[in-house]
ROLOSE-517954 format. One record per residue: residue in three letters; chain; x, y, z of N, C-alpha, C, O in turn. Coordinates in pm, 1 decimal, m for minus. Atoms other than C-alpha are relative to their C-alpha. Layout:
N
TORKOL  resn  chain      n.px      n.py      n.pz     ca.px     ca.py     ca.pz      c.px      c.py      c.pz      o.px      o.py      o.pz
TORKOL   Ala      A         X         Y         Z         X         Y         Z         X         Y         Z         X         Y         Z
...
END
This chain:
147
TORKOL  resn  chain      n.px      n.py      n.pz     ca.px     ca.py     ca.pz      c.px      c.py      c.pz      o.px      o.py      o.pz
TORKOL   Met      A     m34.3    m130.4     m48.5   m1018.8   m1534.3       3.5     143.4       9.1      49.0     182.9     111.9     104.0
TORKOL   Phe      A    m137.7      m1.3     m45.2    m659.8   m1628.0      79.4      94.1       0.3    m119.1      58.3     m41.0    m229.4
TORKOL   Val      A    m103.7      m8.5     101.5    m340.8   m1571.5    m116.2     111.7     m94.3      41.2     141.3    m109.3     159.7
TORKOL   His      A    m111.4      91.6     m27.1     m56.4   m1820.5    m146.3     128.4      79.2      21.5     156.9     174.6     m50.9
TORKOL   Gln      A    m128.8     m60.4     m31.6     276.7   m1721.6       6.1     103.0    m111.0       8.4      71.2    m222.1      51.0
TORKOL   Ile      A    m110.0      94.2     m15.8     611.1   m1898.6      m9.4      93.8      55.3     106.2     129.8     173.0     103.5
TORKOL   Ser      A     m97.1     m36.2    m103.6     841.0   m1892.1     293.1     124.4     m85.0     m20.6     116.3    m206.3     m39.4
TORKOL   Val      A    m128.4      67.8      21.6    1209.1   m1978.9     254.8      93.4      35.7     114.9     104.5     152.2     153.3
TORKOL   Tyr      A    m100.8     m23.6    m101.9    1470.0   m2020.0     525.5     134.1      17.4     m68.7     174.4     m65.7    m150.1
TORKOL   Leu      A    m131.0     m29.0      58.1    1804.6   m1864.4     431.9     103.5      14.0     110.1      76.1      70.2     216.2
TORKOL   Val      A    m111.8     m25.0     m89.4    2137.8   m1876.5     605.4      27.3     149.5      m4.2      26.8     210.3    m111.3
TORKOL   Asn      A     m25.8    m143.1      m8.5    2214.6   m1525.4     724.8     146.2      25.4     m35.7     231.4      41.4      51.6
TORKOL   Ala      A    m135.9     m21.0      49.5    2523.7   m1475.7     508.1      m5.8      86.2    m125.6    m106.2      89.9    m196.8
TORKOL   His      A     m10.0     m89.8     115.1    2636.8   m1231.9     243.0     m33.6     m74.7    m130.4      21.6    m181.3    m157.6
TORKOL   Gly      A      29.4      51.8     133.6    2483.8   m1301.8     m99.6    m112.0    m101.7      m9.7    m152.7    m136.3    m120.6
TORKOL   Thr      A     100.0     106.5      10.5    2219.8   m1559.8      m6.7    m132.1      49.6     m58.3    m197.1     m23.3    m133.1
TORKOL   Leu      A     123.4     m54.4      57.7    1923.8   m1334.1     m90.2      17.0      21.2    m150.5     m74.3      m6.4    m228.3
TORKOL   Cys      A     m27.4     m20.6     142.4    2083.2   m1244.3    m422.6      m3.0    m133.4     m75.1     m53.9    m139.7    m187.0
TORKOL   Gln      A       4.4     132.5      62.8    2128.7   m1615.2    m501.2    m143.8     m47.7     m16.3    m180.9    m101.6    m120.6
TORKOL   Leu      A     140.5      40.6       5.6    1763.8   m1683.3    m419.1     m73.9      74.1    m111.0    m140.8      12.2    m193.8
TORKOL   Thr      A      71.7     m77.5     102.7    1630.6   m1399.8    m634.2      54.9     m28.7    m139.5     m19.3     m22.9    m237.5
TORKOL   Gly      A     m58.0      37.9     129.7    1872.3   m1497.3    m913.1     m58.6    m129.6     m52.5     m83.4    m142.7    m172.4
TORKOL   Leu      A      61.8     127.0      39.6    1729.6   m1849.1    m916.9    m138.7      24.8     m57.9    m174.3     m31.7    m161.3
TORKOL   Leu      A     134.8     m29.8      48.4    1378.6   m1710.8    m957.1       4.5      78.2    m131.5     m74.1      51.8    m222.4
TORKOL   Lys      A     m15.9     m78.4     122.8    1490.9   m1458.4   m1221.1      34.1     m90.7    m117.8     m20.3     m74.8    m227.1
TORKOL   Asp      A     m42.4      90.3     107.6    1656.4   m1733.3   m1423.8    m113.2     m86.6     m52.9    m103.0    m143.7    m161.4
TORKOL   His      A     116.0      79.1      41.8    1320.2   m1908.5   m1442.2    m123.2      88.3     m22.4    m236.6      40.4     m20.1
TORKOL   Asp      A     104.8     m97.6      33.6    1116.5   m1592.9   m1519.9    m113.8       7.1     101.3    m229.9      23.6      63.9
TORKOL   Val      A      99.9     m12.4    m106.7     936.2   m1585.9   m1184.6       4.7     143.3      51.6     109.7     192.3      93.1
TORKOL   Asp      A      12.4    m138.1     m45.0     813.2   m1238.3   m1091.2     m41.2       2.3     146.5    m146.0     m51.7     182.2
TORKOL   Ile      A      33.4     m16.4    m141.3     820.0   m1157.7    m718.3     m88.9     123.6      11.7     m46.7     234.6     m20.9
TORKOL   Leu      A      96.7    m109.5     m10.0     512.0    m944.5    m650.1       7.9      73.6     132.8     m16.4     194.1     138.6
TORKOL   Ala      A     m16.1     m59.8    m132.8     569.5    m882.0    m278.7     104.5     m81.9      74.0     119.6    m201.9      51.1
TORKOL   Leu      A    m111.9      66.3     m67.5     857.7    m963.0     m47.9      20.1      61.4     137.9       4.4     182.1     156.4
TORKOL   Met      A     m41.7     m48.2    m131.5     954.6    m938.4     318.4     103.8     m95.7      54.8     105.0    m214.7      23.1
TORKOL   Ile      A    m106.7      79.1     m60.9    1251.1   m1059.0     516.2      m4.3      20.5     150.3     m10.5     133.8     198.0
TORKOL   Ala      A     m12.9      m4.6    m145.6    1263.1   m1143.3     886.5     139.3     m51.3      32.5     174.2    m164.2      m1.9
TORKOL   Asp      A    m139.7      31.2     m28.6    1620.2   m1144.2    1012.9      13.8     m58.8     139.4     m34.6      m1.9     237.2
TORKOL   Met      A     m34.1      61.4    m127.6    1734.0   m1377.7    1287.9     153.0       0.2       9.1     219.3      47.6     m83.1
TORKOL   Ser      A    m145.0      m7.2     m15.9    2087.6   m1420.7    1419.1      75.4     m86.1    m101.5     174.9     m40.5    m157.9
TORKOL   Glu      A     m73.9      88.9      89.4    2192.8   m1716.7    1204.0     m72.8     m29.8    m130.5     m12.8     m82.2    m224.3
TORKOL   Phe      A      75.9      23.7     122.7    1917.3   m1737.9     944.1    m107.1     106.5     m12.6    m135.5     180.0      81.9
TORKOL   Gly      A     110.1     m91.0      24.3    1642.2   m1533.5     790.6    m114.7     m74.9     m64.8     m96.9    m183.8    m119.2
TORKOL   Ile      A     115.4      56.2      68.8    1295.9   m1605.7     663.5     m41.6     100.6    m105.5     m71.2     216.1     m75.2
TORKOL   Val      A      43.8     m82.2     111.3    1208.6   m1468.3     322.9    m140.1     m46.3     m36.0    m162.8    m164.3     m62.6
TORKOL   Arg      A     137.8      31.6      36.9     838.0   m1453.1     249.4     m32.3      80.1    m123.8      m2.4     199.3    m131.4
TORKOL   Phe      A      32.5     m71.2     122.7     711.7   m1367.5     m94.9    m124.3     m55.1     m65.9    m167.4    m167.7     m41.0
TORKOL   Ile      A     120.2      33.1      76.3     410.9   m1370.9    m323.1      38.3      m2.9    m146.6     107.0      86.4    m196.2
TORKOL   Val      A     m13.9      10.8     144.8     417.7   m1488.2    m683.0    m136.4     m38.0     m56.4    m228.9     m69.4      18.5
TORKOL   Lys      A     124.9      43.8      62.4     144.7   m1567.0    m932.0     m23.1    m147.7      29.9      71.5    m224.5      47.9
TORKOL   Asp      A      37.6     138.2     m29.0     m42.4   m1890.7    m868.1      67.0     m98.2     m95.3     108.5    m206.7     m54.6
TORKOL   Glu      A     m60.2      89.7     100.1      95.2   m2040.4   m1189.9     148.6     m25.4      25.8     204.8    m120.4     m28.6
TORKOL   Asp      A    m142.9      13.8     m28.8     450.9   m1996.0   m1053.2      29.3     m67.1     133.4     145.4     m94.8     163.7
TORKOL   Ile      A     m23.7      52.0    m135.0     403.1   m2141.5    m705.8      68.4    m136.5      m2.1     170.2    m155.4      64.4
TORKOL   Gln      A     m60.4     133.3       0.6     478.0   m2505.5    m783.1     139.2       2.9     m61.5     228.9     m67.8     m15.6
TORKOL   Thr      A    m132.8     m15.9      59.1     768.6   m2405.5   m1007.2      98.6      49.2     105.2     209.4      m3.2     116.9
TORKOL   Cys      A     m85.6     m53.7    m106.5     911.6   m2201.0    m718.7      34.9    m108.1     101.2     151.7    m127.4     135.0
TORKOL   Leu      A     m24.9     102.7    m100.7     870.9   m2481.3    m469.3      94.4    m107.2     m52.2     184.1    m151.0      19.9
TORKOL   Asp      A     m87.7     101.2      60.0    1033.8   m2732.4    m705.8     142.4      52.2     m15.9     238.4     m17.3      17.4
TORKOL   Leu      A    m132.2     m60.0      17.8    1322.2   m2497.4    m790.5      72.6      13.1     133.6     190.6     m20.0     145.2
TORKOL   Leu      A     m61.0     m20.1    m130.9    1384.3   m2416.1    m427.0      43.6    m132.3      62.1     152.0    m141.7     119.7
TORKOL   Lys      A     m35.1     132.1     m54.2    1379.3   m2781.5    m322.4     122.9     m55.9     m70.1     214.8    m105.9      m5.3
TORKOL   Glu      A    m114.2      50.2      77.5    1618.0   m2878.8    m603.5     129.0      73.2      35.5     237.4      15.0      30.7
TORKOL   Ala      A    m117.6     m80.2     m34.2    1852.7   m2596.9    m498.1      39.9     m15.3     147.1     137.0      46.2     191.3
TORKOL   Gly      A     m36.7      27.1    m138.2    1855.1   m2720.9    m136.5     m59.9      93.1     103.9     m19.7      90.3     220.2
TORKOL   Tyr      A      64.4     m90.7     m94.8    1635.2   m2454.8      21.8    m111.2     m72.7      74.9    m171.8    m166.9      23.8
TORKOL   Ser      A     116.0      45.4     m75.8    1382.9   m2527.1     294.3    m110.8     102.1     m25.5     m99.4     217.8      14.9
TORKOL   Ala      A     107.4     m91.5      39.6    1058.8   m2375.8     163.0    m135.2     m66.5      19.8    m148.1    m188.9      16.5
TORKOL   Arg      A     136.5      52.3     m11.4     687.1   m2410.3     215.0     m98.6     104.6     m49.2     m68.7     223.8     m55.6
TORKOL   Lys      A     109.5     m87.1      41.6     361.5   m2266.8      89.9     m98.1      10.2     115.2    m128.2     m89.1     181.4
TORKOL   Asn      A     107.4     m17.4     m96.0     106.1   m2117.4     324.9     m93.5     107.9     m51.2     m73.3     162.9    m159.5
TORKOL   His      A     103.8     m93.2      44.0    m192.6   m1886.9     307.6      m1.9     124.0      88.5      12.8     116.0     210.5
TORKOL   Val      A       6.2    m127.9     m68.7    m218.9   m1521.5     400.9    m119.4      78.2     m52.5    m179.7      41.3    m153.3
TORKOL   Val      A     108.6     m88.7      40.2    m480.1   m1247.3     376.7      61.8     120.4     m69.3     159.9     176.6     m20.7
TORKOL   Cys      A     m44.1    m120.7      69.4    m430.2    m967.0     126.4    m115.9      99.3       1.5    m211.5      86.9     m75.1
TORKOL   Ala      A     107.4     m99.0     m14.4    m642.9    m671.3     230.1      30.7     122.4     m85.2     145.9     162.9    m100.4
TORKOL   Lys      A     m10.1    m124.5      75.4    m707.9    m367.3      14.9     m28.3     113.3      97.6    m142.7     135.8     137.0
TORKOL   Ile      A      11.3    m105.3    m100.3    m644.3     m79.3     250.2      m7.1     134.6     m71.4      80.5     165.9    m152.1
TORKOL   Pro      A      10.7    m130.4      67.1    m764.1     265.2     139.7     128.7      81.0      13.8     185.3      92.2     122.6
TORKOL   Asn      A    m122.9     m78.9       2.9    m468.3     480.4      40.5     m31.4     142.1      47.6     m40.1     236.7     m30.7
TORKOL   Glu      A      36.0    m127.7     m62.2    m552.3     760.4     283.2      51.2      m1.4     143.5      73.8    m108.6     199.6
TORKOL   Pro      A     m45.7      m2.6    m138.8    m436.8     878.0     625.3     m95.4     m78.3      90.7    m216.6     m57.0      87.9
TORKOL   Gly      A      80.2      78.3     m94.3    m557.4     632.6     888.8     m59.0    m126.9     m56.8    m121.1    m203.2      17.1
TORKOL   Gly      A      58.0     121.0      59.6    m657.1     358.6     641.9      51.3    m127.3      65.2     m27.2    m215.0     101.1
TORKOL   Leu      A     m58.2     117.9     m63.4    m417.3     103.0     785.8     m39.2      m6.7     147.0     m72.1    m113.8     197.9
TORKOL   His      A      35.0      m1.7    m142.3    m488.1     211.0    1142.7    m141.4     m53.8      22.9    m165.1    m128.3     118.0
TORKOL   Arg      A     138.2      45.1     m15.8    m860.7     149.6    1094.8      m8.6    m152.9      m6.4     m79.8    m214.4      73.0
TORKOL   Ala      A      m0.5     146.2      11.4    m796.4    m210.7     982.5      66.6     m63.5     121.4      16.7    m162.2     175.4
TORKOL   Leu      A     m70.3      55.0    m116.2    m547.3    m273.0    1263.0     m84.7      10.1     126.5     m87.0     m82.8     207.2
TORKOL   Ala      A      84.8     m17.5    m117.9    m786.3    m133.0    1525.0    m114.8    m100.7       1.1    m148.8    m154.8     106.3
TORKOL   Leu      A     107.7     100.1       7.2   m1068.6    m359.2    1402.6      50.4    m136.7      45.8     m12.8    m203.5     127.6
TORKOL   Leu      A     m55.9     130.6     m34.9    m847.7    m666.6    1429.2      36.0      m5.5     148.5       5.9    m103.7     216.4
TORKOL   Glu      A     m38.9      m2.6    m141.1    m708.9    m564.9    1768.4    m122.4      m8.5      90.8    m123.8     m86.0     186.5
TORKOL   Asn      A     120.4      m0.7     m83.7   m1053.7    m493.5    1913.2     m73.4    m133.6      m2.4    m146.7    m165.6      91.2
TORKOL   Ala      A      62.2     132.3       9.2   m1170.5    m837.4    1795.8      88.7    m109.2      59.4      50.7    m226.3      60.6
TORKOL   Gly      A     m90.3      98.1     m59.9    m873.4   m1006.8    1964.3      76.2     m82.9    m101.2     128.1    m189.3     m67.4
TORKOL   Ile      A     m73.9      71.5     104.2    m715.5   m1114.2    1634.8     139.1      61.7      m9.8     154.0     180.1     m40.1
TORKOL   Ser      A    m137.3     m49.2       1.7    m338.7   m1084.7    1649.2      59.6      m8.3    m139.0      24.8     m94.9    m219.3
TORKOL   Ile      A     m73.5      m2.8     126.3    m115.5    m998.1    1358.1     138.1     m57.6      26.9     215.2      m2.6     105.6
TORKOL   Glu      A    m131.4      60.6     m16.4     184.5   m1227.6    1335.4     104.8      79.8     m76.5     216.6      98.8     m28.7
TORKOL   Tyr      A     m83.7     m90.4      77.3     336.3   m1010.8    1062.4     m83.6      58.0    m111.6    m192.5       9.0    m141.5
TORKOL   Leu      A      64.0     m56.7     118.4     241.0    m790.4     770.5     106.7      63.7     m86.8     214.7      99.3     m39.4
TORKOL   Tyr      A     m86.5     m69.9      93.9     402.4    m643.2     462.5     m84.2      44.4    m117.4    m198.7       1.6    m132.1
TORKOL   Ser      A      79.9     m55.6     108.4     294.8    m457.0     152.5      51.6     m45.7    m135.6     164.3     m93.3    m149.8
TORKOL   Phe      A     m32.9      30.5     138.6     292.6    m516.9    m220.1      77.9     113.9     m62.8      80.5     225.5     m10.9
TORKOL   Asn      A     m66.5    m102.0      80.8     499.7    m330.5    m475.0    m100.6      75.5     m85.6     m62.9     169.9    m155.0
TORKOL   Tyr      A     102.5     m55.1      86.9     171.7    m238.4    m644.4    m112.6      61.6      81.1    m141.7      18.3     192.6
TORKOL   Ala      A     125.4     m51.6     m54.7    m128.0     m25.6    m565.1    m112.0     m61.6     m83.5     m90.2     m97.5    m199.2
TORKOL   Tyr      A     111.4      62.8      69.0    m467.7    m162.1    m661.8    m125.5      81.6      25.9    m170.8      92.3     139.9
TORKOL   Asp      A     128.0     m69.5     m12.6    m776.1      45.4    m726.6       5.1     106.4     110.8     m85.8     115.7     193.4
TORKOL   Asn      A     m25.0    m104.3     m99.7    m639.0     335.7    m515.9       6.9     m54.7     142.8     m26.4      15.0     238.6
TORKOL   Ser      A     m18.4      62.0    m130.7    m570.9      95.9    m229.9     140.2     m56.8       9.1     198.0     m99.1     m91.0
TORKOL   Ala      A    m125.1      70.2     m25.1    m251.4     m31.8     m75.3     m34.4    m146.9      23.6    m131.8    m177.8      92.1
TORKOL   Leu      A      20.1     142.9     m23.0    m227.9    m410.0     m84.0      90.4     m41.5     115.4     212.8     m33.4     105.0
TORKOL   Ile      A     m73.8      36.4    m119.7    m123.7    m531.8     260.0     m22.7    m148.0      28.9    m136.4    m194.6      36.3
TORKOL   Ile      A       5.2     142.4     m34.7     m41.8    m894.7     339.7      m3.2     m11.4     151.7      79.9      48.2     220.2
TORKOL   Phe      A      13.3      24.7    m142.9    m152.6   m1006.0     686.7      12.4    m149.1      26.9     m51.0    m229.9     m41.0
TORKOL   Arg      A       2.9     135.1     m55.5     m63.4   m1326.8     865.8     m69.5      16.6     134.3     m15.5      77.5     226.7
TORKOL   Leu      A      84.7     m18.4    m118.1    m338.9   m1347.1    1127.7     m11.4    m129.2      79.4       0.5    m238.4      23.8
TORKOL   Thr      A      18.3     118.6     m82.9    m391.3   m1582.2    1417.3    m129.8     m71.4     m33.2    m140.6    m192.3     m12.2
TORKOL   Asp      A     127.0      59.8      41.9    m746.7   m1641.5    1291.1     m37.7      61.7    m135.3    m105.6     164.2    m141.4
TORKOL   Arg      A      19.5     m54.8     135.0    m758.9   m1589.1     913.5    m146.7      16.8     m34.1    m187.3     122.3     m82.9
TORKOL   Glu      A     141.1      m4.6      38.2   m1127.2   m1670.7     866.5     m73.4     113.6      70.8    m146.3     190.2       7.7
TORKOL   Ala      A      66.7    m106.5     m75.7   m1247.9   m1440.4    1142.8      51.9     137.2     m43.0     m24.8     233.3     m50.0
TORKOL   Gly      A     m57.6    m126.0      44.5   m1009.5   m1167.9    1026.9     m56.0      45.9    m132.8     m88.7     163.4    m149.4
TORKOL   Val      A      57.2     m33.8     130.7   m1134.2   m1180.2     668.1    m144.0      45.5      15.9    m183.7     147.5     m40.5
TORKOL   Lys      A     140.9     m36.8     m20.5   m1497.5   m1173.0     781.2     m11.3     138.0      64.4     m93.0     220.1      22.7
TORKOL   Leu      A       2.5    m128.7     m69.1   m1430.8    m881.7    1014.3      34.5     114.7     m95.6     m34.0     217.0     m97.1
TORKOL   Leu      A     m39.0    m104.9      93.9   m1252.7    m678.7     746.2    m110.1      26.1    m102.4    m145.9     141.2    m127.4
TORKOL   Ile      A     104.7     m14.9     102.0   m1520.6    m743.1     483.5    m125.9      62.5      60.8    m186.1     151.9       1.3
TORKOL   Asp      A     119.5     m53.5     m65.7   m1805.5    m674.3     728.5      13.9     148.7      33.0     m86.1     217.5      53.9
TORKOL   Asn      A     m24.1    m140.2     m32.4   m1644.3    m336.2     798.6      46.0      81.5    m120.5     109.3     186.1    m105.9
TORKOL   Gly      A     m20.6     m77.8     120.8   m1610.3    m226.2     438.8     133.4     m15.1     m69.4     156.4      49.5    m171.7
TORKOL   Phe      A    m127.2      23.7      68.1   m1261.1    m347.9     353.1     m19.1    m107.4    m106.4    m104.3    m195.2     m93.1
TORKOL   Lys      A       1.0     103.7     102.7   m1203.0    m551.2      41.3     123.2     m87.1      19.7     226.8     m41.1      67.7
TORKOL   Val      A    m109.2      95.3     m11.0    m984.0    m859.0      34.5      28.9     m53.5    m139.4     m61.9     m97.7    m209.8
TORKOL   Ala      A     m38.6      45.4     133.9    m790.7    m953.8    m277.9      m2.3    m151.6      m7.9      29.3    m221.1      88.7
TORKOL   Thr      A      m3.5     143.8      26.7    m826.8   m1298.4    m427.8     131.1     m34.8     m69.5     201.8      53.2    m118.5
TORKOL   Gln      A    m119.4      44.1      71.6    m545.2   m1504.5    m572.6      m9.6      40.5    m146.6      91.8      75.4    m207.0
TORKOL   Glu      A      17.2     m37.8     140.8    m690.7   m1430.0    m918.3      34.7     147.0     m22.8      95.4     181.3    m124.3
TORKOL   Glu      A     m36.4    m141.3      11.9    m657.3   m1055.5    m860.1     150.7      19.6      10.7     209.2     100.0     m61.9
TORKOL   Ile      A    m146.0      m7.5     m14.9    m299.6   m1101.3    m744.9      67.0     m48.9    m127.8     165.9       9.1    m172.5
TORKOL   Asp      A     m57.8      53.7     123.1    m228.0   m1309.5   m1053.7      m3.9     100.4    m115.1      74.7      89.6    m209.2
TORKOL   Ser      A      10.8    m100.3     107.8    m332.6   m1012.2   m1270.1     106.4     109.6      13.5     120.7     192.0     m76.9
TORKOL   Leu      A    m103.5     m99.6     m20.3     m49.2    m800.6   m1127.3     131.8     m45.7     m62.6     148.2    m163.4     m94.8
TORKOL   Gly      A    m136.1      33.9      43.2     309.2    m789.9   m1249.8       8.3     m25.6    m147.9     m74.5      19.7    m226.9
TORKOL   Cys      A     m30.0      27.4     141.6     451.2    m917.7   m1574.5    m106.4     m84.8     m65.9     m95.6    m116.3    m184.4
END
């Protein structure tokens, strides 16, 4: 029930994001979702790619001198309607599950927004969402998106 995410630390300097995305482009890796957290001297770029591209990404990034790692996140299918996201956030908050960060996909899926959640308790968060009628995307569903 979890999706693989790659996190990369980048020096906060002009052109570094373009260099990173150029490296992936040159190796035909499609970025399906992306978010950037900006710090004073560096940033963290988090992105989702197809499962078949994860090891390629990690190898490319390591060879190019980037600090990168793979971790797991929840990809919830949030109804594309007013209050859909709020309902999911309220469930998690009321259960005491904190959201470390979230971001969305470039794609809609089955009339739902795909939202990536990094939760303090992934297992409990997934169970809570599913028990309350939300669907959670699998890595296989994510792999069907994009090119």
